[in-house]
DRENRO-340857 format. One line per 5 residues: their letters; for each residue x, y, z of N, C-alpha, C. Coordinates in pm, 1 decimal. Atoms other than C-alpha are relative to their C-alpha. Example, Ala and Ser with C-alpha at 12.3 -4.5 7.8 and 13.67 -1.06 7.14 Angstrom:
residues 2
AS	89.0,-119.0,0.0,1230.0,-450.0,780.0,90.0,120.0,0.0 | -82.0,-119.0,-6.0,1367.0,-106.0,714.0,-77.0,109.0,73.0
This chain:
residues 186
MKKDL	-9.5,108.6,21.9,5403.7,-175.3,2909.7,84.8,-91.3,-88.3 | -54.8,5.0,115.6,5541.7,-220.8,2594.8,107.1,4.9,23.5 | -162.4,-77.5,5.7,5859.9,-19.5,2623.5,91.1,-108.2,132.4 | -65.2,51.4,-94.1,5909.5,-231.0,2963.5,22.5,-168.7,-101.1 | -16.8,129.0,26.0,5856.1,-554.6,2778.4,177.4,-12.3,-141.8
KAFVS	-130.6,11.8,124.9,6126.1,-452.5,2441.8,103.9,40.2,105.3 | -97.1,-49.1,-137.4,6348.6,-298.8,2745.7,101.5,-158.5,42.4 | -7.5,153.6,-62.7,6353.9,-660.9,2908.6,46.4,-83.3,-101.8 | -121.9,84.7,93.1,6449.3,-833.9,2572.0,81.6,41.2,-43.6 | -137.3,-58.3,55.3,6686.9,-598.7,2463.2,102.0,-34.2,115.6
ENRAA	-97.2,7.3,-81.9,6875.1,-607.7,2793.6,49.9,-159.3,-3.4 | -44.2,154.0,-32.5,6870.2,-1000.6,2813.7,-21.5,-78.6,-153.2 | -70.3,61.1,138.6,6904.2,-1076.3,2427.0,77.0,-116.0,13.3 | -121.5,94.0,34.1,7190.5,-1266.6,2479.3,-7.2,-144.4,112.6 | 76.2,121.0,-118.1,7043.2,-1496.7,2760.5,-125.7,-93.3,-92.6
FDPAN	131.0,103.2,68.7,6725.1,-1643.6,2491.5,95.9,-24.3,-113.9 | -18.3,36.9,176.5,6963.3,-1655.0,2142.7,91.4,-118.3,76.1 | -47.4,166.8,-2.9,7175.4,-1983.4,2333.1,-96.4,-99.8,85.6 | 83.9,85.9,-11.1,6835.3,-2127.8,2455.8,-53.7,-73.1,-127.6 | 45.1,87.1,120.1,6731.0,-2442.5,2215.5,-130.4,-47.0,109.6
PPPGL	144.7,24.7,-20.4,6360.6,-2530.7,2252.2,48.8,-177.4,57.4 | -55.0,102.5,-58.6,6368.6,-2872.7,2437.8,-25.2,-176.4,-111.6 | 9.9,83.1,119.1,6413.3,-3196.7,2193.1,-145.5,-58.7,-1.7 | 134.5,62.9,-5.4,6097.6,-3327.7,2040.6,-90.2,58.3,-61.8 | 117.0,-85.9,-31.5,5924.0,-3041.2,2074.0,-85.2,36.8,-136.9
WQRIA	64.7,-23.1,127.4,5863.2,-2919.0,1703.2,-105.6,-110.5,-57.8 | 46.3,142.4,20.6,5785.7,-3311.1,1667.9,-141.7,-20.9,55.4 | 131.0,25.6,-75.0,5488.0,-3322.7,1927.0,-59.7,132.1,-28.0 | 96.2,-83.6,80.6,5356.8,-2997.9,1772.3,-51.6,-18.6,-129.4 | 56.5,44.8,157.2,5341.3,-3115.2,1451.3,-102.3,-148.7,-10.7
DELDN	73.5,160.6,-70.0,5187.6,-3490.6,1605.9,-140.5,78.4,21.7 | 102.3,-36.2,-33.7,4947.7,-3294.6,1757.3,-100.6,88.3,-127.8 | 25.5,-70.2,125.5,4857.1,-3078.1,1488.7,-69.2,-101.7,-131.4 | 31.0,94.8,74.1,4833.6,-3391.3,1261.1,-138.9,-94.0,55.1 | 134.5,48.9,-27.9,4598.8,-3565.6,1504.4,-102.8,93.6,5.5
REQSR	134.4,-95.1,-2.0,4342.7,-3269.7,1512.5,-49.6,-30.8,-127.2 | 98.5,46.7,126.6,4288.9,-3280.9,1143.3,-8.8,-106.9,-38.3 | 67.6,148.3,6.4,4261.0,-3644.4,1142.5,-135.7,-11.9,57.3 | 158.0,51.8,-95.4,3991.9,-3616.8,1417.5,-97.1,103.6,-101.7 | 74.5,-71.3,96.3,3842.0,-3330.4,1194.3,-23.3,-29.9,-130.8
DEKAG	31.2,74.2,83.9,3854.0,-3570.0,883.4,-97.7,-114.8,64.8 | 64.2,107.0,-51.7,3696.1,-3834.8,1084.9,-118.5,65.1,19.6 | 102.5,-65.2,-42.3,3402.1,-3618.1,1209.9,-50.8,79.5,-183.4 | 14.7,-8.6,120.6,3397.8,-3487.5,858.9,-61.1,-72.0,-124.1 | 37.6,132.5,81.3,3333.8,-3818.5,704.5,-102.2,-51.7,72.7
IRKIW	156.1,73.6,-52.1,3051.7,-3921.2,965.6,-92.0,93.4,-48.4 | 116.3,-102.9,35.0,2853.2,-3615.7,861.2,-18.3,-22.5,-126.4 | 14.8,26.6,115.6,2895.4,-3654.1,528.7,-87.4,-142.6,-21.5 | 96.1,146.8,10.1,2752.0,-4043.1,549.1,-92.8,69.1,32.3 | 128.1,-38.0,-34.0,2467.0,-3875.6,776.5,-68.0,20.8,-142.9
LTHIL	80.2,-115.0,128.6,2380.6,-3604.5,497.9,-36.5,-115.4,-123.6 | -6.3,106.6,93.0,2455.1,-3874.6,229.8,-177.6,-79.7,61.6 | 91.2,109.7,-37.7,2171.9,-4137.9,425.6,-140.8,129.4,12.5 | 119.5,-151.9,-43.7,1923.3,-3797.9,514.8,-59.2,38.3,-161.4 | 49.8,-10.6,99.5,1914.2,-3739.5,155.5,-51.9,-36.0,-96.4
KVAAI	64.4,100.9,82.8,1864.7,-4059.8,21.2,-171.8,-3.9,20.2 | 160.9,31.4,-79.0,1525.0,-4101.1,267.3,-36.4,49.1,-68.3 | 56.7,-122.5,41.1,1464.4,-3730.9,151.9,-41.2,-67.5,-160.8 | 44.0,-30.1,126.5,1458.8,-3810.1,-187.1,-109.9,-156.3,-46.8 | 133.4,84.3,-5.7,1270.1,-4163.3,-151.9,-120.6,50.3,95.8
TFLIG	115.3,-106.5,-99.7,1023.1,-3957.3,47.9,-120.1,66.1,-117.8 | 69.1,-131.1,93.1,951.0,-3700.7,-243.3,-30.3,-126.1,-119.2 | 5.5,62.6,121.4,963.0,-4005.9,-536.6,-183.7,-71.5,26.7 | 111.7,128.8,-58.2,696.1,-4230.6,-298.4,-120.7,145.5,-0.7 | 97.9,-140.3,4.0,472.5,-3848.5,-238.5,-24.4,38.4,-140.6
TAGIL	35.0,-42.6,130.8,483.4,-3754.9,-590.6,-44.0,-125.5,-93.1 | 81.1,80.3,104.1,385.9,-4103.0,-744.3,-107.3,-34.0,51.7 | 146.9,30.6,-100.7,98.4,-4133.3,-459.5,-106.4,132.8,-81.3 | 77.0,-125.7,121.2,-7.5,-3772.8,-655.0,-48.2,9.7,-70.0 | -23.2,-0.6,136.2,65.2,-3868.4,-980.5,-115.6,-151.7,-7.7
VYFHG	92.0,82.7,-23.0,-210.8,-4146.3,-900.0,-95.1,35.8,31.7 | 117.5,-42.6,11.6,-443.0,-4006.9,-747.8,-103.7,93.4,-70.9 | 67.2,-73.0,191.9,-495.3,-3721.1,-1034.3,-22.8,-57.5,-97.7 | -20.7,112.8,131.3,-456.6,-4009.8,-1264.1,-198.4,-24.2,-37.4 | 125.2,54.3,21.6,-752.0,-4169.8,-1162.5,-119.7,107.9,2.2
KRDAY	121.7,-133.0,28.2,-965.0,-3827.1,-1139.9,-1.3,25.9,-117.0 | -56.4,-18.4,122.4,-818.5,-3749.2,-1457.1,-130.7,-94.6,-77.1 | 136.5,84.1,49.6,-987.7,-4065.8,-1584.2,-143.8,-34.0,23.0 | 114.0,-81.2,-14.2,-1268.7,-4048.4,-1417.9,-110.8,65.7,-65.3 | 45.4,-86.1,100.9,-1360.0,-3750.1,-1559.9,-21.0,-35.8,-169.4
IDYSR	-31.8,41.1,130.0,-1258.4,-3868.8,-1863.3,-115.4,-116.3,-76.2 | 113.2,74.3,22.9,-1495.3,-4127.0,-1858.7,-180.9,35.4,0.4 | 116.7,-68.8,0.4,-1780.3,-3924.1,-1753.8,-43.4,61.3,-100.2 | 50.6,-45.8,109.4,-1719.2,-3719.6,-2031.9,8.4,-30.0,-98.6 | 92.1,100.0,124.4,-1768.4,-3981.2,-2294.1,-106.5,-31.8,-17.2
INPDL	153.8,32.0,21.2,-2107.1,-4032.0,-2191.9,-61.4,126.5,9.7 | 20.6,-132.7,49.9,-2201.3,-3683.8,-2171.7,99.3,146.0,75.2 | -83.2,-70.3,-18.2,-1962.4,-3380.9,-2180.0,-49.9,89.7,122.5 | 38.5,-131.7,-46.3,-2211.2,-3125.5,-2012.8,-0.5,-97.6,148.3 | 44.7,95.7,-168.1,-2280.9,-3415.1,-1684.9,122.1,17.0,62.8
AAEQQ	-97.4,44.4,-60.1,-1932.4,-3480.3,-1652.5,44.4,154.2,76.6 | -54.8,-109.0,-49.4,-1856.9,-3105.3,-1648.3,-84.3,44.6,186.1 | 124.1,6.1,-126.0,-2176.4,-3056.3,-1394.9,48.1,-97.6,144.5 | -5.1,100.9,-109.6,-2033.6,-3335.3,-1178.8,157.9,47.3,21.9 | -123.2,-49.7,-39.0,-1667.3,-3209.7,-1169.6,-37.9,149.0,98.5
VYAQL	16.8,-152.5,-63.6,-1785.2,-2846.6,-1082.7,-75.5,-10.0,180.8 | 88.9,5.9,-75.6,-2042.1,-2998.8,-813.4,108.1,-75.3,95.0 | -155.2,86.7,-117.5,-1697.5,-3267.3,-633.0,47.5,141.6,35.7 | -68.6,-137.2,-63.0,-1519.2,-2944.4,-589.4,-42.9,89.8,124.8 | 88.7,-79.7,-97.3,-1816.5,-2739.9,-420.1,9.8,-89.1,97.1
VTQKK	52.3,94.4,-104.8,-1856.7,-3027.0,-218.2,149.1,6.7,96.7 | -131.1,2.2,-67.7,-1468.1,-3036.6,-135.9,32.0,125.0,102.8 | 13.5,-72.2,-26.9,-1484.5,-2674.8,-78.0,-40.7,18.1,142.4 | 85.7,-17.8,-33.3,-1777.3,-2664.3,125.3,81.6,-79.2,155.2 | -86.0,122.0,-172.6,-1602.9,-2983.3,418.9,80.9,104.0,27.9
DSIAF	-155.9,-106.3,-36.9,-1274.7,-2740.3,413.7,-102.7,56.7,94.1 | 72.7,-105.5,-41.4,-1537.0,-2477.0,508.2,-51.8,-32.2,167.5 | 102.2,73.9,-139.2,-1770.4,-2670.2,772.4,152.3,-35.3,100.1 | -136.6,75.8,-104.7,-1372.8,-2824.1,915.2,60.6,99.0,74.8 | -83.5,-86.4,-38.1,-1220.3,-2520.9,975.8,-126.5,154.1,120.1
IATSN	110.0,-53.1,-99.1,-1574.4,-2335.0,1152.8,10.2,-47.3,84.7 | 65.7,97.3,-117.3,-1674.4,-2630.6,1337.1,134.0,-60.9,72.5 | -64.2,-23.9,-89.9,-1328.7,-2636.0,1514.7,-17.0,64.9,176.4 | 45.8,-22.4,-105.0,-1492.1,-2459.6,1806.7,-143.8,-66.1,54.6 | 136.1,51.4,-51.8,-1790.2,-2682.2,1828.8,25.4,-205.0,-50.7
PALYG	-31.0,115.7,59.2,-1635.6,-3069.9,1772.8,-129.5,-99.2,1.0 | 100.0,139.8,11.6,-1934.8,-3261.1,1909.1,-120.4,40.7,-101.4 | 49.8,-61.9,127.6,-2142.9,-3076.6,1611.4,57.7,-61.4,-104.8 | -48.2,65.3,112.5,-1919.2,-3179.7,1381.6,7.2,-93.9,15.7 | -23.5,139.1,2.1,-1886.4,-3498.5,1473.3,-141.9,-67.3,-78.7
EFSKV	150.0,67.0,30.8,-2313.7,-3544.9,1432.9,-13.7,-22.1,-173.9 | 0.1,-71.0,171.0,-2241.6,-3312.1,1055.8,55.1,-104.1,-84.6 | -88.8,96.7,91.0,-1975.1,-3592.5,969.2,-89.1,-140.1,12.4 | 69.4,121.5,-58.9,-2207.6,-3893.9,1068.1,-98.4,37.9,-163.9 | 88.9,-61.6,113.6,-2492.5,-3735.7,792.1,33.3,-9.3,-144.4
LGQME	-99.0,-13.8,162.0,-2233.5,-3668.4,501.2,58.9,-102.9,-3.8 | -58.7,133.2,67.9,-2091.1,-3993.5,551.4,-64.7,-82.6,-46.5 | 77.8,146.4,89.2,-2391.5,-4187.2,460.3,-9.0,73.7,-142.7 | 11.9,-28.7,127.1,-2426.6,-3977.0,159.8,103.9,15.2,-68.3 | -135.6,35.9,98.8,-2064.2,-4024.7,67.5,-0.2,-125.0,-36.0
TNYEM	-48.2,134.7,38.8,-2069.4,-4387.5,112.0,-124.5,8.3,-99.2 | 94.5,3.9,104.2,-2414.7,-4345.0,-147.8,74.1,-2.4,-80.3 | -72.1,-50.0,90.4,-2206.4,-4151.6,-376.7,119.3,-100.8,-38.8 | -99.4,131.1,88.0,-1918.6,-4429.3,-403.4,-92.9,-82.7,-10.0 | 52.9,78.0,39.1,-2159.3,-4675.9,-407.0,-64.6,9.1,-175.7
LKQEF	-10.4,-35.4,148.7,-2280.7,-4475.5,-735.4,103.6,-35.5,-95.6 | -132.3,65.5,78.2,-1919.8,-4472.2,-885.5,27.6,-90.6,5.3 | 30.6,136.1,71.0,-1934.1,-4826.0,-861.9,-39.6,-40.7,-80.7 | 54.8,87.5,71.0,-2209.5,-4922.8,-1022.2,6.6,129.8,-150.0 | 0.4,-6.7,96.0,-2154.2,-4654.6,-1262.5,111.9,-70.5,-116.9
AKSPN	-20.6,78.5,52.3,-1897.5,-4894.4,-1414.1,-112.0,-126.3,-54.2 | 59.9,129.4,56.2,-2121.6,-5147.6,-1474.5,-130.7,8.2,-59.7 | 172.9,-19.5,25.7,-2443.2,-4983.4,-1521.7,-24.9,11.4,-182.6 | 37.1,-9.4,142.6,-2609.8,-5012.0,-1883.4,-53.7,125.9,-35.0 | -12.8,-146.4,57.5,-2704.6,-4656.3,-1869.9,59.9,98.9,97.3
KELTL	-102.0,-117.4,-79.5,-2453.6,-4447.2,-1754.2,-10.2,133.9,38.0 | 11.0,-137.3,-28.8,-2599.9,-4125.5,-1834.7,-97.7,39.1,98.7 | 48.0,6.2,-117.3,-2839.1,-4203.1,-1580.3,88.0,-27.3,127.0 | -86.9,-1.0,-111.1,-2604.5,-4312.1,-1335.4,61.0,143.2,29.6 | -90.7,-100.1,-6.8,-2404.5,-4007.8,-1364.1,-106.5,154.2,47.8
GAMIR	125.5,-89.8,-42.7,-2728.4,-3783.0,-1300.6,0.2,-7.3,131.3 | -2.3,5.3,-156.4,-2786.7,-3985.9,-988.6,109.5,56.8,85.3 | -110.5,-83.6,-66.5,-2418.0,-3883.7,-887.8,-7.6,134.5,32.6 | 0.1,-100.8,0.7,-2474.1,-3553.0,-960.8,-139.4,60.1,70.7 | 136.2,-29.5,-100.5,-2808.3,-3519.5,-778.6,67.9,-32.2,179.0
NLQAQ	-80.5,19.3,-144.3,-2620.5,-3663.8,-474.6,116.4,89.0,63.9 | -65.3,-113.4,-34.6,-2372.1,-3418.5,-509.8,-89.7,140.3,71.4 | 51.0,-149.4,-25.3,-2591.5,-3129.1,-492.2,-114.4,-33.8,143.1 | 90.7,26.8,-135.1,-2796.0,-3301.3,-204.0,93.5,29.9,88.8 | -166.9,-47.6,-82.2,-2416.5,-3291.3,-25.7,31.4,136.5,9.9
IDVLS	-78.2,-112.8,-7.7,-2399.1,-2952.8,-116.3,-123.3,108.1,68.3 | 93.3,-62.9,-86.7,-2744.9,-2840.9,62.9,55.9,-29.0,125.8 | -45.9,97.4,-154.1,-2657.2,-3086.9,353.1,130.0,122.3,67.5 | -126.4,-88.5,-65.7,-2302.7,-2845.3,406.7,-48.8,116.9,2.6 | 64.5,-126.5,-40.8,-2461.1,-2541.8,344.8,-95.8,18.8,117.5
QQMDV	70.7,-4.8,-93.0,-2721.2,-2608.1,597.3,85.1,14.0,129.0 | -139.4,28.3,-130.4,-2446.7,-2723.2,830.4,50.2,115.7,25.4 | -29.4,-98.5,-43.8,-2292.8,-2423.9,773.1,-50.4,108.8,11.9 | 120.4,-110.0,-38.3,-2568.2,-2177.3,808.1,6.4,-36.0,151.3 | 26.8,-19.7,-174.7,-2606.9,-2342.1,1195.6,130.4,9.5,80.8
LNYIN	-76.7,-55.7,-98.4,-2256.8,-2341.7,1295.1,39.0,160.5,-20.2 | -13.8,-130.4,54.0,-2251.7,-1968.3,1145.7,-64.5,39.8,134.9 | 122.3,-25.5,-109.5,-2563.8,-1905.9,1390.6,66.5,-23.0,116.4 | -65.7,-8.1,-187.7,-2394.8,-2065.9,1693.8,107.7,70.4,2.5 | -99.1,-57.2,-45.7,-2088.1,-1928.2,1663.4,-21.5,184.9,-28.5
GTKSQ	63.2,-121.6,-7.3,-2269.4,-1579.8,1578.8,-72.6,49.9,147.7 | 89.3,-42.9,-105.5,-2481.9,-1599.9,1903.7,102.9,-30.8,109.7 | -86.6,-46.6,-101.7,-2174.6,-1696.3,2090.3,123.4,139.9,10.4 | -79.7,-128.5,4.9,-1985.9,-1386.1,1965.1,-96.4,76.5,93.7 | 63.8,-77.4,-50.4,-2290.1,-1203.2,2056.2,-44.3,5.1,160.7
TKDEQ	7.6,40.5,-133.2,-2321.5,-1370.8,2436.2,114.9,46.5,44.9 | -134.7,-63.4,-45.3,-1928.3,-1246.1,2508.7,-25.9,165.6,-22.1 | 2.7,-133.8,-35.8,-1997.4,-896.5,2384.0,-102.7,95.8,51.4 | 87.7,-19.2,-104.5,-2328.9,-884.1,2568.8,77.3,21.2,182.5 | -37.1,19.6,-158.7,-2129.1,-1019.7,2906.9,127.0,148.2,34.0
I	-99.6,-129.8,-33.6,-1836.6,-700.1,2833.4,-81.1,165.0,40.7
């Protein structure tokens, strides 16, 4: 095939030499290339504008989120500092119990996914205790005997931990019973 093409070109070389491209062919090719390049530049410009907008939104979201986190933790730190001024031992104890309550709530929420109705009942009981705790926190600011109020807050947290532990036991028992029933069916 290659040899045939070479032979054809060699034999007809004289016919190819005088042939000239149509007038304006090179100009049309150059114009088409310019148009393609211009359209590519326009698309790149639009992409650049969208990317700029997306980056601005991401930066604003990041700043707002960071500010929110800082305000949240600053408030917690200030509360701890206030508690530690009254009684450092009680403040440390309050901090430990508050963390335990948070951990147990997370554990219960995870375990309770299999029984949302029971979790709803548990949440009601715990909600009342949390309301009482929030009232104690508000009272702490106005209380003439802050150490006594801090002690009451700690007792509330201890009670929350006891209730959460009982709730975890119930959920574990129910989940264990369900798994036993499934095993017995097999």
